[in-house]
C-alpha positions as a Markdown table, in Angstrom:
| # | Residue | x | y | z |
|---|---|---|---|---|
| 1 | Met | 0.3 | 0.3 | -0.4 |
| 2 | Trp | 2.9 | 2.3 | 1.0 |
| 3 | Arg | 4.7 | 2.1 | -2.3 |
| 4 | Asp | 1.2 | 2.5 | -4.9 |
| 5 | Leu | 0.2 | 5.5 | -2.5 |
| 6 | Ala | 4.2 | 7.1 | -2.2 |
| 7 | Pro | 4.4 | 8.5 | -6.5 |
| 8 | Leu | 0.6 | 9.8 | -6.0 |
| 9 | Gly | 1.3 | 13.9 | -5.9 |
| 10 | Arg | 4.8 | 13.9 | -5.4 |
| 11 | Asp | 6.7 | 16.9 | -6.6 |
| 12 | Pro | 9.8 | 15.7 | -8.1 |
| 13 | Gly | 11.9 | 18.9 | -7.6 |
| 14 | Ser | 11.6 | 19.2 | -3.5 |
| 15 | Gly | 10.7 | 15.3 | -2.8 |
| 16 | Gly | 7.5 | 16.9 | -0.9 |
| 17 | Tyr | 3.8 | 16.0 | -1.9 |
| 18 | Arg | 1.0 | 18.8 | -2.7 |
| 19 | Arg | -2.0 | 16.6 | -3.0 |
| 20 | Tyr | -4.5 | 19.9 | -2.5 |
| 21 | Ala | -8.3 | 19.4 | -2.3 |
| 22 | Trp | -10.0 | 18.8 | -4.8 |
| 23 | Thr | -7.0 | 18.6 | -7.9 |
| 24 | Ala | -6.1 | 15.7 | -9.4 |
| 25 | Ala | -3.1 | 14.3 | -6.5 |
| 26 | Asp | -7.0 | 14.3 | -4.6 |
| 27 | Thr | -8.5 | 12.3 | -7.4 |
| 28 | Asp | -6.1 | 9.9 | -7.5 |
| 29 | Cys | -5.3 | 9.8 | -3.8 |
| 30 | Arg | -9.0 | 8.9 | -4.0 |
| 31 | Ala | -8.5 | 6.4 | -6.2 |
| 32 | Trp | -6.2 | 4.8 | -4.7 |
| 33 | Phe | -8.9 | 4.7 | -1.6 |
| 34 | Arg | -11.6 | 3.0 | -3.5 |
| 35 | Ala | -9.3 | 0.6 | -4.4 |
| 36 | Gln | -7.9 | -0.1 | -1.9 |
| 37 | Ala | -11.8 | -0.7 | 0.1 |
| 38 | Glu | -13.0 | -2.9 | -3.0 |
| 39 | Ile | -9.8 | -5.3 | -2.5 |
| 40 | Arg | -11.2 | -5.6 | 0.7 |
| 41 | Gly | -14.7 | -5.9 | -0.1 |
| 42 | Leu | -15.4 | -3.0 | 1.5 |
| 43 | Val | -18.4 | -0.9 | 0.4 |
| 44 | His | -17.3 | 2.5 | -0.8 |
| 45 | Glu | -19.1 | 5.4 | -0.5 |
| 46 | Leu | -18.2 | 9.3 | -1.1 |
| 47 | Asp | -20.8 | 11.3 | 1.4 |
| 48 | Arg | -22.7 | 15.3 | 1.0 |
| 49 | Asn | -19.5 | 16.1 | 2.0 |
| 50 | Gly | -16.8 | 15.4 | -0.4 |
| 51 | Asn | -15.4 | 12.7 | 2.5 |
| 52 | Gln | -14.9 | 8.8 | 1.2 |
| 53 | Trp | -15.8 | 5.7 | 3.3 |
| 54 | Ala | -15.4 | 1.8 | 3.7 |
| 55 | Trp | -17.5 | 0.0 | 5.4 |
| 56 | Leu | -17.4 | -3.6 | 7.3 |
| 57 | Gly | -21.2 | -4.2 | 8.5 |
| 58 | Asp | -23.8 | -3.0 | 8.0 |
| 59 | Pro | -23.4 | 1.2 | 7.3 |
| 60 | Leu | -27.3 | 1.9 | 8.7 |
| 61 | Ala | -26.5 | -0.6 | 12.0 |
| 62 | Gly | -25.7 | 2.5 | 14.3 |
| 63 | Asp | -22.7 | 2.6 | 17.1 |
| 64 | Thr | -19.7 | 1.4 | 14.4 |
| 65 | Val | -16.5 | 2.3 | 15.3 |
| 66 | Val | -14.5 | 4.5 | 12.3 |
| 67 | Thr | -10.9 | 4.9 | 11.6 |
| 68 | Gly | -9.0 | 6.9 | 8.9 |
| 69 | Ser | -7.0 | 10.0 | 8.5 |
| 70 | His | -6.7 | 12.5 | 5.5 |
| 71 | Leu | -4.3 | 11.8 | 2.3 |
| 72 | Asp | -4.9 | 15.3 | 1.2 |
| 73 | Ser | -1.3 | 17.2 | 2.3 |
| 74 | Val | 0.3 | 20.6 | 2.9 |
| 75 | Pro | 2.8 | 22.4 | 0.2 |
| 76 | Asp | 5.8 | 20.2 | -0.1 |
| 77 | Gly | 4.7 | 18.1 | 2.9 |
| 78 | Gly | 5.6 | 14.9 | 4.6 |
| 79 | Ala | 4.4 | 11.4 | 3.5 |
| 80 | Phe | 3.3 | 10.6 | 6.5 |
| 81 | Asp | 0.9 | 13.2 | 8.0 |
| 82 | Gly | -2.5 | 11.8 | 7.2 |
| 83 | Pro | -1.1 | 9.2 | 5.2 |
| 84 | Leu | 0.3 | 6.8 | 7.8 |
| 85 | Gly | -3.6 | 6.8 | 9.2 |
| 86 | Val | -5.4 | 5.8 | 6.0 |
| 87 | Val | -2.3 | 3.1 | 5.4 |
| 88 | Ser | -2.5 | 2.0 | 9.1 |
| 89 | Ser | -6.7 | 1.2 | 9.2 |
| 90 | Phe | -6.2 | -0.9 | 6.3 |
| 91 | Ala | -3.8 | -2.5 | 7.3 |
| 92 | Ala | -4.8 | -3.0 | 11.4 |
| 93 | Leu | -8.1 | -4.6 | 9.0 |
| 94 | Asp | -6.2 | -7.0 | 7.3 |
| 95 | Glu | -4.0 | -7.5 | 10.7 |
| 96 | Leu | -7.6 | -8.4 | 12.7 |
| 97 | Arg | -8.9 | -10.5 | 9.6 |
| 98 | Arg | -5.8 | -13.1 | 9.9 |
| 99 | Arg | -6.7 | -13.0 | 14.2 |
| 100 | Gly | -9.9 | -14.7 | 12.8 |
| 101 | Ala | -12.0 | -11.7 | 14.4 |
| 102 | Arg | -15.4 | -11.5 | 14.9 |
| 103 | Phe | -17.0 | -7.9 | 14.4 |
| 104 | Thr | -19.5 | -6.9 | 16.7 |
| 105 | Arg | -19.9 | -3.6 | 15.3 |
| 106 | Pro | -19.8 | -2.0 | 12.0 |
| 107 | Val | -16.1 | -0.8 | 12.0 |
| 108 | Ala | -15.3 | 1.5 | 9.3 |
| 109 | Ile | -12.0 | 3.6 | 7.5 |
| 110 | Thr | -12.4 | 6.5 | 6.1 |
| 111 | Asn | -10.4 | 9.5 | 4.2 |
| 112 | Phe | -11.4 | 13.1 | 5.5 |
| 113 | Gly | -11.0 | 15.8 | 2.2 |
| 114 | Asp | -9.5 | 18.9 | 2.7 |
| 115 | Glu | -7.6 | 18.4 | 6.5 |
| 116 | Glu | -4.4 | 20.5 | 6.1 |
| 117 | Gly | -6.3 | 23.3 | 4.2 |
| 118 | Ala | -3.7 | 23.9 | 1.5 |
| 119 | Arg | -5.9 | 25.4 | -0.8 |
| 120 | Phe | -9.0 | 27.0 | 0.5 |
| 121 | Gly | -7.0 | 28.4 | 3.8 |
| 122 | Leu | -9.3 | 26.9 | 5.6 |
| 123 | Ala | -8.1 | 23.1 | 7.5 |
| 124 | Cys | -10.2 | 20.1 | 8.5 |
| 125 | Val | -13.1 | 21.7 | 6.1 |
| 126 | Gly | -14.4 | 18.0 | 5.2 |
| 127 | Ser | -14.8 | 17.2 | 8.7 |
| 128 | Arg | -15.9 | 20.7 | 10.0 |
| 129 | Leu | -18.8 | 21.0 | 7.4 |
| 130 | Thr | -19.6 | 16.7 | 8.4 |
| 131 | Ala | -19.8 | 18.8 | 12.5 |
| 132 | Gly | -21.8 | 21.7 | 11.6 |
| 133 | Arg | -18.8 | 23.7 | 12.0 |
| 134 | Leu | -18.2 | 25.1 | 9.3 |
| 135 | Thr | -21.6 | 26.6 | 6.9 |
| 136 | Ala | -22.5 | 24.8 | 3.5 |
| 137 | Glu | -23.0 | 29.3 | 2.9 |
| 138 | Lys | -19.0 | 29.9 | 4.1 |
| 139 | Ala | -18.0 | 27.0 | 2.4 |
| 140 | His | -19.5 | 28.1 | -0.7 |
| 141 | Glu | -17.4 | 31.5 | -0.4 |
| 142 | Leu | -14.0 | 30.0 | 0.2 |
| 143 | Arg | -11.5 | 30.9 | -2.8 |
| 144 | Asp | -7.5 | 29.3 | -3.6 |
| 145 | Gly | -4.9 | 31.0 | -4.6 |
| 146 | Asp | -6.6 | 32.0 | -7.6 |
| 147 | Gly | -9.4 | 33.1 | -7.2 |
| 148 | Val | -11.2 | 29.8 | -8.3 |
| 149 | Pro | -14.9 | 28.8 | -6.0 |
| 150 | Leu | -14.3 | 25.9 | -4.0 |
| 151 | Pro | -17.6 | 24.5 | -5.6 |
| 152 | Arg | -16.6 | 24.9 | -9.2 |
| 153 | Ala | -13.1 | 22.9 | -7.8 |
| 154 | Met | -15.7 | 20.3 | -6.2 |
| 155 | Glu | -17.4 | 20.2 | -9.8 |
| 156 | Ala | -14.4 | 20.1 | -11.7 |
| 157 | Ala | -13.6 | 16.8 | -9.7 |
| 158 | Gly | -16.8 | 15.3 | -10.4 |
| 159 | His | -18.2 | 16.1 | -6.7 |
| 160 | Asp | -21.3 | 18.6 | -6.4 |
| 161 | Pro | -21.5 | 21.0 | -4.1 |
| 162 | Ala | -24.7 | 20.7 | -3.8 |
| 163 | Thr | -24.7 | 19.0 | -1.2 |
| 164 | Leu | -23.2 | 19.9 | 1.4 |
| 165 | Gly | -23.7 | 20.5 | 4.6 |
| 166 | Pro | -24.2 | 19.4 | 8.3 |
| 167 | Asp | -24.3 | 15.5 | 8.0 |
| 168 | Pro | -26.2 | 14.7 | 11.9 |
| 169 | Glu | -26.9 | 10.9 | 10.5 |
| 170 | Arg | -24.0 | 9.9 | 9.2 |
| 171 | Leu | -22.9 | 11.2 | 13.1 |
| 172 | Ala | -25.2 | 9.6 | 14.8 |
| 173 | Arg | -24.0 | 6.2 | 13.4 |
| 174 | Ile | -20.7 | 7.0 | 15.1 |
| 175 | Gly | -19.9 | 5.2 | 18.4 |
| 176 | Ala | -16.3 | 6.4 | 18.7 |
| 177 | Phe | -13.6 | 7.3 | 16.0 |
| 178 | Val | -9.8 | 6.9 | 16.8 |
| 179 | Glu | -7.5 | 8.2 | 14.1 |
| 180 | Leu | -4.1 | 7.0 | 14.1 |
| 181 | His | -1.2 | 9.5 | 13.3 |
| 182 | Val | 2.7 | 10.1 | 13.0 |
| 183 | Glu | 3.6 | 12.3 | 16.1 |
| 184 | Gln | 4.7 | 15.9 | 14.8 |
| 185 | Gly | 7.3 | 16.1 | 17.6 |
| 186 | Arg | 9.3 | 14.5 | 20.0 |
| 187 | Ala | 7.9 | 13.1 | 23.2 |
| 188 | Leu | 8.0 | 9.6 | 22.3 |
| 189 | Gly | 11.5 | 10.0 | 20.5 |
| 190 | Leu | 12.5 | 11.4 | 23.8 |
| 191 | Ser | 10.6 | 8.8 | 25.8 |
| 192 | Gly | 11.6 | 5.4 | 24.1 |
| 193 | Asp | 7.5 | 4.6 | 23.3 |
| 194 | Pro | 7.2 | 3.2 | 20.0 |
| 195 | Val | 3.1 | 5.3 | 20.1 |
| 196 | Gly | 1.6 | 7.2 | 22.3 |
| 197 | Ile | -2.8 | 8.2 | 23.2 |
| 198 | Ala | -3.3 | 12.0 | 22.6 |
| 199 | Ser | -5.0 | 13.4 | 25.9 |
| 200 | Ala | -5.3 | 17.1 | 23.9 |
| 201 | Ile | -5.4 | 19.4 | 21.0 |
| 202 | Trp | -3.9 | 22.9 | 22.3 |
| 203 | Pro | -6.1 | 25.9 | 20.7 |
| 204 | His | -5.2 | 27.0 | 17.4 |
| 205 | Gly | -6.1 | 29.2 | 15.0 |
| 206 | Arg | -5.2 | 32.1 | 12.0 |
| 207 | Trp | -5.0 | 34.9 | 11.6 |
| 208 | Arg | -4.8 | 37.5 | 7.9 |
| 209 | Phe | -3.0 | 40.3 | 8.5 |
| 210 | Asp | -3.1 | 42.8 | 5.6 |
| 211 | Phe | -0.4 | 46.1 | 5.8 |
| 212 | His | -2.1 | 48.4 | 3.3 |
| 213 | Gly | 0.7 | 50.6 | 2.5 |
| 214 | Glu | 1.5 | 53.0 | -0.9 |
| 215 | Ala | 3.3 | 51.8 | -3.9 |
| 216 | Asn | 6.0 | 53.4 | -5.1 |
| 217 | His | 9.5 | 52.9 | -7.2 |
| 218 | Ala | 12.1 | 51.5 | -5.8 |
| 219 | Gly | 14.8 | 53.4 | -7.6 |
| 220 | Thr | 13.4 | 56.3 | -7.0 |
| 221 | Thr | 11.5 | 57.3 | -3.5 |
| 222 | Arg | 13.5 | 59.1 | -0.8 |
| 223 | Leu | 13.6 | 56.2 | 2.0 |
| 224 | Ala | 11.8 | 59.0 | 4.7 |
| 225 | Asp | 9.4 | 59.4 | 1.9 |
| 226 | Arg | 7.6 | 55.5 | 1.6 |
| 227 | Arg | 4.9 | 54.1 | 3.3 |
| 228 | Asp | 6.3 | 50.0 | 2.7 |
| 229 | Pro | 4.6 | 47.8 | 4.2 |
| 230 | Met | 6.9 | 45.1 | 3.9 |
| 231 | Leu | 8.9 | 46.8 | 6.7 |
| 232 | Thr | 5.3 | 47.0 | 8.9 |
| 233 | Tyr | 4.8 | 43.5 | 8.3 |
| 234 | Ala | 9.1 | 42.5 | 9.0 |
| 235 | Glu | 8.5 | 44.4 | 12.7 |
| 236 | Thr | 5.4 | 42.1 | 13.3 |
| 237 | Val | 6.8 | 38.4 | 12.6 |
| 238 | Leu | 10.2 | 39.2 | 14.5 |
| 239 | Ala | 6.8 | 40.5 | 17.0 |
| 240 | Ala | 5.6 | 36.9 | 17.0 |
| 241 | Arg | 8.6 | 35.5 | 17.8 |
| 242 | Arg | 8.9 | 37.9 | 20.9 |
| 243 | Glu | 5.7 | 37.1 | 21.9 |
| 244 | Ala | 5.2 | 33.8 | 22.2 |
| 245 | Glu | 8.7 | 32.7 | 23.3 |
| 246 | Leu | 8.0 | 35.1 | 26.4 |
| 247 | Ala | 4.6 | 33.2 | 26.5 |
| 248 | Gly | 5.7 | 29.7 | 26.5 |
| 249 | Ala | 4.0 | 29.8 | 23.1 |
| 250 | Leu | 3.8 | 29.0 | 19.2 |
| 251 | Ala | 3.4 | 32.1 | 16.5 |
| 252 | Thr | 5.1 | 31.6 | 13.3 |
| 253 | Phe | 4.5 | 33.8 | 9.8 |
| 254 | Gly | 5.0 | 31.1 | 7.3 |
| 255 | Lys | 2.6 | 32.2 | 4.3 |
| 256 | Val | 2.8 | 36.3 | 1.9 |
| 257 | Ser | 1.7 | 37.4 | -0.7 |
| 258 | Val | 2.8 | 40.8 | -1.2 |
| 259 | Glu | 1.4 | 43.5 | -4.1 |
| 260 | Pro | 2.5 | 43.8 | -6.9 |
| 261 | Asn | 5.2 | 42.3 | -6.7 |
| 262 | Gly | 7.9 | 43.2 | -8.7 |
| 263 | Val | 11.7 | 43.4 | -7.6 |
| 264 | Asn | 11.5 | 47.4 | -8.7 |
| 265 | Ala | 8.4 | 48.3 | -6.4 |
| 266 | Ile | 8.3 | 49.4 | -3.2 |
| 267 | Pro | 5.2 | 46.8 | -2.0 |
| 268 | Ser | 1.4 | 48.3 | -1.8 |
| 269 | Leu | 0.3 | 45.7 | 0.0 |
| 270 | Val | 1.6 | 43.3 | 2.0 |
| 271 | Arg | -0.8 | 39.9 | 4.1 |
| 272 | Gly | 0.9 | 37.9 | 6.3 |
| 273 | Trp | -1.0 | 34.6 | 7.9 |
| 274 | Leu | -0.4 | 33.7 | 11.5 |
| 275 | Asp | -0.8 | 30.8 | 12.6 |
| 276 | Ser | -0.4 | 30.7 | 17.0 |
| 277 | Arg | -1.0 | 27.9 | 19.1 |
| 278 | Ala | -1.0 | 27.5 | 23.2 |
| 279 | Ala | -1.3 | 25.3 | 25.7 |
| 280 | Asp | -4.4 | 27.1 | 27.0 |
| 281 | Gln | -6.7 | 29.8 | 25.4 |
| 282 | Ser | -5.7 | 32.9 | 27.7 |
| 283 | Val | -1.8 | 32.7 | 26.5 |
| 284 | Leu | -3.2 | 32.1 | 23.1 |
| 285 | Asp | -5.3 | 34.9 | 23.7 |
| 286 | Thr | -2.4 | 36.9 | 25.1 |
| 287 | Val | -0.1 | 36.3 | 22.3 |
| 288 | Val | -2.0 | 37.3 | 20.1 |
| 289 | Ala | -3.8 | 40.4 | 20.9 |
| 290 | Gly | 0.6 | 41.3 | 21.6 |
| 291 | Ile | 1.2 | 40.5 | 18.7 |
| 292 | Glu | -1.3 | 42.9 | 17.2 |
| 293 | Ser | -0.5 | 45.5 | 19.1 |
| 294 | Ala | 2.5 | 45.0 | 18.3 |
| 295 | Ala | 1.7 | 45.5 | 14.7 |
| 296 | Arg | -0.4 | 48.3 | 15.3 |
| 297 | Ala | 2.0 | 50.7 | 16.6 |
| 298 | His | 4.5 | 50.1 | 14.0 |
| 299 | Ala | 1.7 | 50.9 | 11.2 |
| 300 | Asp | 0.7 | 54.0 | 13.0 |
| 301 | Arg | 4.3 | 54.8 | 13.6 |
| 302 | Ala | 4.9 | 53.8 | 9.4 |
| 303 | Gly | 1.9 | 55.7 | 7.8 |
| 304 | Ile | 0.7 | 51.6 | 7.3 |
| 305 | Glu | -3.1 | 50.9 | 7.2 |
| 306 | Leu | -3.6 | 47.7 | 9.6 |
| 307 | Arg | -6.4 | 45.2 | 9.2 |
| 308 | Val | -6.5 | 42.0 | 11.1 |
| 309 | Val | -8.7 | 39.4 | 10.3 |
| 310 | Arg | -9.0 | 35.8 | 12.0 |
| 311 | Glu | -9.7 | 32.7 | 9.3 |
| 312 | Ser | -10.3 | 29.9 | 11.8 |
| 313 | Phe | -10.4 | 29.0 | 15.7 |
| 314 | Thr | -10.2 | 25.7 | 17.2 |
| 315 | Pro | -10.8 | 25.6 | 21.4 |
| 316 | Val | -8.8 | 22.9 | 22.6 |
| 317 | Val | -9.9 | 19.6 | 23.0 |
| 318 | Glu | -10.0 | 17.4 | 25.2 |
| 319 | Phe | -10.3 | 14.0 | 24.0 |
| 320 | Glu | -13.5 | 12.3 | 25.8 |
| 321 | His | -11.6 | 10.4 | 28.6 |
| 322 | Ala | -14.2 | 7.1 | 29.0 |
| 323 | Leu | -12.3 | 6.7 | 25.8 |
| 324 | Arg | -8.8 | 7.6 | 26.1 |
| 325 | Asp | -8.8 | 5.7 | 29.6 |
| 326 | Glu | -10.3 | 2.0 | 27.6 |
| 327 | Leu | -7.3 | 2.7 | 25.0 |
| 328 | Gly | -4.7 | 2.6 | 28.0 |
| 329 | Lys | -6.6 | 0.2 | 29.7 |
| 330 | Ile | -6.7 | -2.3 | 25.4 |
| 331 | Leu | -3.3 | -1.6 | 25.1 |
| 332 | Gly | -1.5 | -2.0 | 28.4 |
| 333 | Gln | -3.1 | -5.3 | 29.0 |
| 334 | Arg | -0.7 | -6.5 | 25.8 |
| 335 | Pro | 1.5 | -9.2 | 25.8 |
| 336 | Gly | 4.8 | -7.6 | 27.2 |
| 337 | Ala | 3.2 | -4.1 | 27.3 |
| 338 | Arg | 4.7 | -1.5 | 29.2 |
| 339 | Ser | 3.2 | -0.7 | 32.5 |
| 340 | Ala | 1.7 | 2.3 | 30.7 |
| 341 | Val | 1.1 | 4.0 | 27.5 |
| 342 | Pro | 2.4 | 7.7 | 27.4 |
| 343 | Val | -0.4 | 10.1 | 27.2 |
| 344 | Leu | 1.0 | 13.4 | 25.2 |
| 345 | Gly | -0.8 | 16.6 | 23.6 |
| 346 | Thr | -0.1 | 18.5 | 20.4 |
| 347 | Gly | -0.2 | 21.8 | 18.9 |
| 348 | Ala | -0.9 | 20.3 | 16.1 |
| 349 | Gly | -5.3 | 20.0 | 14.9 |
| 350 | His | -6.7 | 16.8 | 13.4 |
| 351 | Asp | -10.6 | 15.5 | 12.4 |
| 352 | Ala | -10.7 | 13.6 | 15.5 |
| 353 | Gly | -10.0 | 17.2 | 17.4 |
| 354 | Ile | -12.8 | 18.5 | 15.6 |
| 355 | Leu | -15.7 | 15.7 | 15.8 |
| 356 | Ser | -14.6 | 15.2 | 19.5 |
| 357 | Gly | -17.7 | 18.1 | 20.4 |
| 358 | Ser | -20.5 | 15.1 | 18.3 |
| 359 | Ile | -18.8 | 11.7 | 19.0 |
| 360 | Pro | -16.1 | 9.8 | 21.4 |
| 361 | Thr | -13.4 | 10.6 | 19.6 |
| 362 | Ala | -9.8 | 9.6 | 20.8 |
| 363 | Met | -6.2 | 9.5 | 18.6 |
| 364 | Leu | -2.7 | 7.7 | 18.6 |
| 365 | Phe | 0.7 | 8.9 | 17.8 |
| 366 | Val | 3.4 | 7.0 | 16.0 |
| 367 | Arg | 7.0 | 8.1 | 16.5 |
| 368 | Asn | 8.9 | 10.5 | 15.0 |
| 369 | Pro | 12.4 | 9.9 | 15.8 |
| 370 | Thr | 13.6 | 14.3 | 14.8 |
| 371 | Gly | 9.8 | 15.3 | 15.6 |
| 372 | Val | 10.1 | 17.4 | 12.1 |
| 373 | Ser | 6.5 | 17.2 | 9.8 |
| 374 | His | 5.0 | 19.5 | 7.5 |
| 375 | Ser | 8.0 | 18.5 | 5.1 |
| 376 | Pro | 10.0 | 16.1 | 3.2 |
| 377 | Ala | 12.0 | 15.0 | 5.5 |
| 378 | Glu | 9.2 | 13.4 | 7.7 |
| 379 | Phe | 9.9 | 10.3 | 8.8 |
| 380 | Ala | 9.0 | 7.8 | 11.3 |
| 381 | Ala | 10.5 | 3.8 | 10.9 |
| 382 | Glu | 9.2 | 1.3 | 10.0 |
| 383 | Asp | 9.4 | -1.0 | 12.7 |
| 384 | Asp | 7.2 | 1.9 | 14.5 |
| 385 | Cys | 5.0 | 2.1 | 12.0 |
| 386 | Val | 3.5 | -1.7 | 12.2 |
| 387 | Ala | 4.0 | -1.1 | 16.1 |
| 388 | Gly | 1.3 | 1.4 | 15.6 |
| 389 | Val | -0.8 | -0.9 | 13.1 |
| 390 | Leu | -0.8 | -3.5 | 16.0 |
| 391 | Ala | -1.8 | -1.0 | 18.5 |
| 392 | Leu | -4.6 | 0.1 | 16.5 |
| 393 | Ala | -5.5 | -3.6 | 15.6 |
| 394 | Asp | -6.0 | -3.8 | 19.4 |
| 395 | Val | -8.0 | -1.0 | 19.7 |
| 396 | Leu | -10.4 | -2.0 | 17.4 |
| 397 | Glu | -10.3 | -5.2 | 18.5 |
| 398 | Gly | -10.7 | -4.6 | 22.1 |
| 399 | Leu | -13.7 | -1.9 | 20.8 |
| 400 | Ala | -15.8 | -3.8 | 18.1 |
| 401 | Cys | -15.0 | -6.8 | 18.7 |
| 402 | Thr | -15.6 | -10.5 | 20.8 |
C-alpha cells in the first residue's frame, strides 16, 4: 500500500507532496482509497461533503467504530502526515482478519477531505462541514489563491457542491472515532515509546494581517518618503517570535503575499498569515493580542493601514476521557506491554479534534524520531509504523470485536 501511494502527488523537485483538495493529485489519492476498499470487499461511499468511507458491516446499523485520517497535504509536505493513518487503518483491518476476529460492531475507514487547508486556507473542511462547524454558505465563499471558488473546484473533480452541509444522521451512527497519526513532535522519541495516546489538542487559529501602504518606485523614492508595508510586516514577524517566547507558546508567519510583487516596486500591500497555538486559551489570547498590538504600533508610526482578520479558530480539545482511558487499558494489557502507554498533548489540529464535540474521539501517535513534520524530511521507522498498526488493531479488536 505504501509503495502504491508514495508517488501520488509527489513533486520531483522538492521531494515533497502537493496533494491539494480537489486537484488531480487528490483524485488519484481518492482512487487509491477506493481501490483499497474494493480489494477488501468493503462498501465504498462518498458522503455529501466529499469524505470517503469504506464500510465493513451495515453502514446503517449504528454504533460504528471508525478509524482513518486524511490523504491531502500541505505544500511540499511529508509522506506520513495523514496517509500513515489511512494506510495503517487498512493494515489493521487486515491484521484483525488474519487473527480471525469476530466483529460485533460495524467498522469503517475514512479519508476526510481537505484536512490541511492548503488550497482554500481553512483546515479540516470535510470534518467541519460534517460536524456543522462550517456552514455550506461559508464553504461556498472559500477561494483558492487563483480565485477559484470551492464549489467550482469540487464540480471540476466530479462532486456536487449542492450537497454540502451538516451530516448529523451519519454522526449519530458513529460510536467512536480513533485516528492514528505520526507524532508531530519528539515526545515519544525522548521517552523511547513507539506509540502514544493523545490527551488534548492545544487551542489554535489562523489570523490574516493586511498591511496597506503606498506603491512607488524603488529607485527614485527617498527612504524618508516611503510608506512601505514590508517593513511593518517584518517588525510584526519579529514581534510574533518575541511574544511566543515570553509566553511559552508558538507563533509563526509562514505564508505571505505581496502586491504588486515587483523587484523594483515598493509594495502597496503585504498580506501575512499568522498561525498561533498555546497550551491554554488565555495564553493564546495574550500572544495574539500582543502581536496585533505591536503590529498596530509599528503601522501607526509608518503610516500603514492594518486590518486583522481571524480566518479560523479551534478551541482546546480534551479527548473523551472514557475512550482515552479505554485505549490505555487495551494497550496496557497486551503481552509485553510497558506499565503505561504515554499520554501526550499536541499543538497540531486533526479531524478527530473537530469531531470531538459531536462523537467520542481518540488518537494514537506513532513515534517520529526527528519531530520534523510538514516537510519532506518527515519520517517514521518501519518498525514503529508496524507497532502503530498492531496497536490500532488491538484497539479496534477491543472496541469492535468479541
